[in-house]
Structures are given as C-alpha cells and as structure tokens.
C-alpha beads as a LAMMPS data file, in Angstrom:
LAMMPS data file: protein, C-alpha beads

242 atoms
241 bonds

1 atom types
1 bond types

-500.0 500.0 xlo xhi
-500.0 500.0 ylo yhi
-500.0 500.0 zlo zhi

Masses

1 110.0

Atoms # bond

1 1 1 444.494 -152.315 165.497
2 1 1 444.876 -148.747 164.226
3 1 1 442.630 -147.363 161.502
4 1 1 443.183 -144.948 158.594
5 1 1 446.986 -145.234 158.811
6 1 1 447.036 -143.875 162.347
7 1 1 450.032 -144.924 164.457
8 1 1 449.642 -147.993 166.659
9 1 1 451.287 -146.297 169.662
10 1 1 451.190 -142.718 170.884
11 1 1 454.142 -141.794 173.100
12 1 1 453.301 -138.915 175.433
13 1 1 456.026 -137.008 177.267
14 1 1 454.648 -134.434 179.699
15 1 1 457.459 -132.052 180.597
16 1 1 458.165 -128.745 182.306
17 1 1 461.428 -126.763 182.149
18 1 1 463.456 -129.887 181.320
19 1 1 464.364 -129.394 177.674
20 1 1 467.855 -130.790 178.245
21 1 1 466.445 -134.129 179.401
22 1 1 464.219 -134.335 176.327
23 1 1 467.134 -133.498 174.023
24 1 1 469.707 -135.801 175.624
25 1 1 467.706 -138.744 177.007
26 1 1 464.170 -139.449 175.819
27 1 1 464.335 -138.234 172.202
28 1 1 467.601 -140.001 171.255
29 1 1 466.268 -143.303 172.616
30 1 1 462.996 -142.956 170.715
31 1 1 464.961 -142.575 167.485
32 1 1 466.535 -146.015 168.033
33 1 1 463.262 -147.950 168.273
34 1 1 462.958 -151.059 166.094
35 1 1 459.163 -150.565 166.130
36 1 1 458.409 -147.513 163.994
37 1 1 454.608 -147.308 163.894
38 1 1 454.314 -144.690 166.604
39 1 1 453.934 -140.966 167.124
40 1 1 455.453 -138.657 169.734
41 1 1 453.560 -135.959 171.606
42 1 1 455.383 -133.424 173.772
43 1 1 453.011 -131.751 176.223
44 1 1 455.022 -128.851 177.551
45 1 1 454.189 -126.677 180.560
46 1 1 457.547 -124.881 180.537
47 1 1 457.984 -121.231 181.385
48 1 1 460.340 -120.827 178.391
49 1 1 460.487 -122.004 174.749
50 1 1 463.470 -124.336 175.113
51 1 1 461.523 -127.601 174.760
52 1 1 459.738 -126.259 171.690
53 1 1 463.128 -125.503 170.140
54 1 1 464.300 -129.041 170.920
55 1 1 461.246 -130.463 169.160
56 1 1 461.846 -128.280 166.130
57 1 1 465.462 -129.411 166.003
58 1 1 464.518 -133.097 166.155
59 1 1 461.582 -132.901 163.765
60 1 1 463.500 -133.850 160.620
61 1 1 465.190 -136.772 162.403
62 1 1 461.812 -138.218 163.347
63 1 1 460.538 -137.569 159.826
64 1 1 463.462 -139.568 158.429
65 1 1 462.216 -142.693 160.233
66 1 1 458.551 -141.983 159.466
67 1 1 457.542 -140.988 163.004
68 1 1 455.308 -137.921 163.524
69 1 1 456.362 -135.652 166.384
70 1 1 453.900 -133.057 167.637
71 1 1 454.504 -130.277 170.144
72 1 1 451.787 -128.729 172.329
73 1 1 451.944 -125.920 174.833
74 1 1 450.094 -127.273 177.861
75 1 1 447.070 -125.180 178.872
76 1 1 447.472 -126.491 182.434
77 1 1 450.532 -127.375 184.488
78 1 1 450.919 -130.473 186.658
79 1 1 451.667 -134.030 185.601
80 1 1 448.197 -135.486 186.192
81 1 1 446.478 -132.587 184.394
82 1 1 448.976 -132.645 181.518
83 1 1 448.470 -136.361 180.975
84 1 1 444.688 -136.071 181.112
85 1 1 444.802 -133.284 178.524
86 1 1 447.394 -134.902 176.256
87 1 1 445.463 -138.166 175.893
88 1 1 442.759 -136.292 173.990
89 1 1 445.229 -135.655 171.143
90 1 1 446.517 -139.239 170.930
91 1 1 445.887 -141.084 167.654
92 1 1 447.280 -144.476 168.650
93 1 1 445.199 -147.272 170.179
94 1 1 447.989 -147.731 172.724
95 1 1 448.950 -144.645 174.754
96 1 1 452.411 -144.830 176.355
97 1 1 453.686 -142.399 178.980
98 1 1 457.413 -141.878 179.492
99 1 1 459.229 -139.217 181.490
100 1 1 461.515 -136.730 179.788
101 1 1 464.449 -138.523 181.481
102 1 1 463.311 -142.037 180.511
103 1 1 465.792 -143.783 178.216
104 1 1 464.142 -146.608 176.268
105 1 1 465.940 -149.725 175.085
106 1 1 465.649 -150.127 171.316
107 1 1 463.059 -152.923 171.691
108 1 1 460.866 -151.165 174.285
109 1 1 457.992 -150.103 172.022
110 1 1 458.109 -153.427 170.174
111 1 1 457.742 -155.201 173.522
112 1 1 454.725 -153.065 174.411
113 1 1 453.009 -153.749 171.109
114 1 1 453.699 -157.493 171.196
115 1 1 452.357 -157.956 174.728
116 1 1 449.165 -156.024 174.018
117 1 1 448.680 -158.010 170.800
118 1 1 449.249 -161.399 172.472
119 1 1 447.147 -160.749 175.588
120 1 1 443.792 -159.185 174.731
121 1 1 442.811 -158.988 178.417
122 1 1 445.580 -156.496 179.209
123 1 1 444.638 -152.912 179.984
124 1 1 448.157 -151.702 180.804
125 1 1 451.802 -152.714 180.326
126 1 1 454.987 -151.400 181.918
127 1 1 458.457 -151.762 180.455
128 1 1 460.792 -152.866 183.252
129 1 1 462.330 -149.808 184.933
130 1 1 465.976 -149.743 185.982
131 1 1 467.727 -146.824 187.612
132 1 1 470.329 -144.545 186.117
133 1 1 473.672 -143.795 187.723
134 1 1 472.302 -140.796 189.612
135 1 1 469.775 -142.984 191.447
136 1 1 472.266 -144.484 193.899
137 1 1 471.983 -143.848 197.622
138 1 1 474.221 -144.418 200.610
139 1 1 474.212 -147.768 202.393
140 1 1 473.176 -146.058 205.628
141 1 1 470.209 -144.385 203.939
142 1 1 469.195 -147.674 202.314
143 1 1 469.358 -149.471 205.657
144 1 1 467.085 -146.970 207.412
145 1 1 464.696 -146.988 204.467
146 1 1 464.405 -150.772 204.638
147 1 1 463.810 -150.674 208.391
148 1 1 461.099 -148.055 207.970
149 1 1 459.347 -150.143 205.340
150 1 1 459.673 -153.315 207.380
151 1 1 458.346 -151.972 210.673
152 1 1 455.780 -149.389 209.566
153 1 1 454.709 -150.139 206.020
154 1 1 454.409 -153.939 206.075
155 1 1 457.079 -154.693 203.507
156 1 1 455.885 -157.346 201.064
157 1 1 458.409 -160.191 201.305
158 1 1 458.321 -161.262 197.635
159 1 1 460.335 -158.683 195.693
160 1 1 459.387 -160.287 192.372
161 1 1 455.889 -158.806 192.631
162 1 1 454.666 -155.258 192.069
163 1 1 451.950 -154.703 194.663
164 1 1 450.112 -152.107 196.740
165 1 1 450.204 -152.864 200.464
166 1 1 447.403 -152.313 202.966
167 1 1 449.430 -149.368 204.260
168 1 1 449.107 -147.745 200.833
169 1 1 452.811 -148.195 200.082
170 1 1 453.472 -149.424 196.544
171 1 1 456.315 -151.918 196.198
172 1 1 458.082 -152.359 192.858
173 1 1 459.268 -155.648 191.427
174 1 1 463.031 -155.941 190.994
175 1 1 464.337 -157.183 187.647
176 1 1 461.160 -159.183 187.044
177 1 1 459.617 -159.427 183.574
178 1 1 456.587 -161.274 182.317
179 1 1 454.585 -160.886 185.542
180 1 1 451.203 -159.439 186.406
181 1 1 451.166 -156.345 188.630
182 1 1 448.816 -154.265 190.737
183 1 1 450.257 -150.919 189.608
184 1 1 452.512 -149.468 186.903
185 1 1 455.314 -146.895 187.019
186 1 1 454.581 -143.464 185.575
187 1 1 457.969 -143.182 183.861
188 1 1 457.278 -146.295 181.751
189 1 1 453.617 -147.238 181.378
190 1 1 451.193 -147.771 178.519
191 1 1 447.441 -148.352 178.315
192 1 1 444.868 -149.181 175.717
193 1 1 443.275 -145.891 174.711
194 1 1 439.836 -147.221 175.647
195 1 1 440.920 -147.100 179.308
196 1 1 440.674 -143.303 179.297
197 1 1 436.945 -143.360 178.633
198 1 1 436.582 -144.806 182.131
199 1 1 439.616 -143.611 184.119
200 1 1 441.453 -140.311 184.574
201 1 1 444.550 -139.324 186.527
202 1 1 443.586 -137.854 189.893
203 1 1 444.416 -134.157 189.672
204 1 1 443.813 -133.641 193.396
205 1 1 447.143 -135.434 193.928
206 1 1 449.058 -132.551 192.332
207 1 1 451.022 -131.096 195.209
208 1 1 454.226 -129.114 195.652
209 1 1 453.775 -126.721 192.755
210 1 1 452.078 -129.159 190.411
211 1 1 454.198 -132.229 191.117
212 1 1 451.862 -135.233 191.202
213 1 1 452.455 -137.449 194.193
214 1 1 451.704 -141.092 193.334
215 1 1 449.249 -140.372 190.525
216 1 1 450.671 -143.275 188.498
217 1 1 450.148 -145.897 191.210
218 1 1 446.721 -144.474 192.054
219 1 1 445.588 -144.538 188.415
220 1 1 446.793 -148.048 187.649
221 1 1 445.676 -149.535 190.966
222 1 1 442.124 -148.332 190.321
223 1 1 442.254 -150.214 187.003
224 1 1 443.623 -153.313 188.744
225 1 1 440.850 -153.294 191.344
226 1 1 438.154 -153.293 188.653
227 1 1 440.038 -155.503 186.177
228 1 1 442.345 -157.957 188.047
229 1 1 445.181 -159.471 186.009
230 1 1 444.956 -156.667 183.464
231 1 1 448.312 -154.992 184.273
232 1 1 451.578 -156.574 183.170
233 1 1 455.355 -156.076 183.224
234 1 1 456.524 -156.601 179.638
235 1 1 458.329 -159.771 178.594
236 1 1 461.289 -157.825 177.196
237 1 1 462.799 -154.353 176.940
238 1 1 463.771 -151.928 179.687
239 1 1 463.688 -148.231 180.538
240 1 1 466.524 -146.484 182.335
241 1 1 465.012 -143.797 184.552
242 1 1 467.711 -141.178 185.081

Bonds

1 1 1 2
2 1 2 3
3 1 3 4
4 1 4 5
5 1 5 6
6 1 6 7
7 1 7 8
8 1 8 9
9 1 9 10
10 1 10 11
11 1 11 12
12 1 12 13
13 1 13 14
14 1 14 15
15 1 15 16
16 1 16 17
17 1 17 18
18 1 18 19
19 1 19 20
20 1 20 21
21 1 21 22
22 1 22 23
23 1 23 24
24 1 24 25
25 1 25 26
26 1 26 27
27 1 27 28
28 1 28 29
29 1 29 30
30 1 30 31
31 1 31 32
32 1 32 33
33 1 33 34
34 1 34 35
35 1 35 36
36 1 36 37
37 1 37 38
38 1 38 39
39 1 39 40
40 1 40 41
41 1 41 42
42 1 42 43
43 1 43 44
44 1 44 45
45 1 45 46
46 1 46 47
47 1 47 48
48 1 48 49
49 1 49 50
50 1 50 51
51 1 51 52
52 1 52 53
53 1 53 54
54 1 54 55
55 1 55 56
56 1 56 57
57 1 57 58
58 1 58 59
59 1 59 60
60 1 60 61
61 1 61 62
62 1 62 63
63 1 63 64
64 1 64 65
65 1 65 66
66 1 66 67
67 1 67 68
68 1 68 69
69 1 69 70
70 1 70 71
71 1 71 72
72 1 72 73
73 1 73 74
74 1 74 75
75 1 75 76
76 1 76 77
77 1 77 78
78 1 78 79
79 1 79 80
80 1 80 81
81 1 81 82
82 1 82 83
83 1 83 84
84 1 84 85
85 1 85 86
86 1 86 87
87 1 87 88
88 1 88 89
89 1 89 90
90 1 90 91
91 1 91 92
92 1 92 93
93 1 93 94
94 1 94 95
95 1 95 96
96 1 96 97
97 1 97 98
98 1 98 99
99 1 99 100
100 1 100 101
101 1 101 102
102 1 102 103
103 1 103 104
104 1 104 105
105 1 105 106
106 1 106 107
107 1 107 108
108 1 108 109
109 1 109 110
110 1 110 111
111 1 111 112
112 1 112 113
113 1 113 114
114 1 114 115
115 1 115 116
116 1 116 117
117 1 117 118
118 1 118 119
119 1 119 120
120 1 120 121
121 1 121 122
122 1 122 123
123 1 123 124
124 1 124 125
125 1 125 126
126 1 126 127
127 1 127 128
128 1 128 129
129 1 129 130
130 1 130 131
131 1 131 132
132 1 132 133
133 1 133 134
134 1 134 135
135 1 135 136
136 1 136 137
137 1 137 138
138 1 138 139
139 1 139 140
140 1 140 141
141 1 141 142
142 1 142 143
143 1 143 144
144 1 144 145
145 1 145 146
146 1 146 147
147 1 147 148
148 1 148 149
149 1 149 150
150 1 150 151
151 1 151 152
152 1 152 153
153 1 153 154
154 1 154 155
155 1 155 156
156 1 156 157
157 1 157 158
158 1 158 159
159 1 159 160
160 1 160 161
161 1 161 162
162 1 162 163
163 1 163 164
164 1 164 165
165 1 165 166
166 1 166 167
167 1 167 168
168 1 168 169
169 1 169 170
170 1 170 171
171 1 171 172
172 1 172 173
173 1 173 174
174 1 174 175
175 1 175 176
176 1 176 177
177 1 177 178
178 1 178 179
179 1 179 180
180 1 180 181
181 1 181 182
182 1 182 183
183 1 183 184
184 1 184 185
185 1 185 186
186 1 186 187
187 1 187 188
188 1 188 189
189 1 189 190
190 1 190 191
191 1 191 192
192 1 192 193
193 1 193 194
194 1 194 195
195 1 195 196
196 1 196 197
197 1 197 198
198 1 198 199
199 1 199 200
200 1 200 201
201 1 201 202
202 1 202 203
203 1 203 204
204 1 204 205
205 1 205 206
206 1 206 207
207 1 207 208
208 1 208 209
209 1 209 210
210 1 210 211
211 1 211 212
212 1 212 213
213 1 213 214
214 1 214 215
215 1 215 216
216 1 216 217
217 1 217 218
218 1 218 219
219 1 219 220
220 1 220 221
221 1 221 222
222 1 222 223
223 1 223 224
224 1 224 225
225 1 225 226
226 1 226 227
227 1 227 228
228 1 228 229
229 1 229 230
230 1 230 231
231 1 231 232
232 1 232 233
233 1 233 234
234 1 234 235
235 1 235 236
236 1 236 237
237 1 237 238
238 1 238 239
239 1 239 240
240 1 240 241
241 1 241 242
C-alpha cells in the first residue's frame, strides 16, 4: 500500500494539556504493538511544553522499534480543527485517531491493517472500545439514563449494532467485533487517507472551549450515508478508553 518506504499507518493523537495521559497511557501501549510499520504524530494545543517534553523523552524508545514519532504545536485548538490540520502531515495510507488516554492492545494496529487489507470496500475501521476503571457509574444513574434513552431517544433494541437513531442519538455496540457500523468512535477510529479528500471534521461542532461535541459520529455517519457498509468494527484487538 505505502510507497517510498512510508509507514502503512499514521497514528494521530490530538491533545491539549494532558501530557500525563500521553506519557502513562497512549505512548506505552503504542510501544507494545506487534505491527511496527507505523508513525506517531502528536498534535498538541497545550498551553505549556509538557507534552513536547514527553515526546522528546520517548523519542529514543520509538526509534529503537523503528517507529518515527513527530511532534507538532497545533496552530489551532479544538479537536475537530486539530484533526483536520494533522491529517495533512500524515504519511500513511491509513490514518488512525486515538485519544491521549486510549490504551491499545498489542494487536490493535495489526487488526486495523489486516481488516483494511482484506476488505477493499472499507473506508473506516474502529478497534472495539472498552471502558477503563474510571468509567463506572452508579446503578441509579444508569437506570435513569436507560429510561431517558428508552422513552425519548428511541433506544435501538439490538445492542450488537452501532447505529445512529432517528433522534440523532448514536448507540454503540457492546463487545461486538467483526460487524458493520454506521459510525465510529473518535477514541479508536481509522480511515483510508483518501477519505480526507472528500470529508472533513465539522469544526462548527467545537463547543465548550474547543471541545468537539459528537464530531466523530458526525464525520463517520456522513461517510456511511454516502458509502453504506464501508465502516467496520475490527475482527480483533481492543482499546481501553480511560
């Protein structure tokens, strides 16, 4: 797929003032990958230099496994804008987005590459997302959340599917691999680079000081509507979203 010895996959981590997460979660898991033909891009909108220092400290460890790691100071802040800008520097034919607190299983990038290689019709692939220990909620809160979804948001009854409802609510599949989806999760999604000649993340969704509300579902659902059965939950691997 890649030409001129370019990496097959570009991993983009857009971050802001979360150097500790990069240092303790995403970077260590990237070093364990069985698939090594990738590069890492940190697109940093931080108000300090901590993330840059983390990248400098990890540089030799990535070099030891033959993985380029490049740091950029983001010219614009906000997740949608940072992702749109970072894609322009990607060398891989597959562009993967992970959050700074996404912990990849050691076979995650291999799973991405294998699914794209086997299924030429795919535009995007998500590695199954599971929640970290800090993602628990009370039983009472969970009950009221389920009631809200059931009565007002038309809860989709089949939890093995990842769909967008007529209400606009996006429902995630639970522990389901090897299935087609209508949208992909921003903490664990990858696309063929060619997708970005036609689609961009919607920067008008950047609210609350630059936080992008639902830009991942919006972006992938627009792809799904034009190219049905082009989004997929990978056959193997997982990402723990802390």
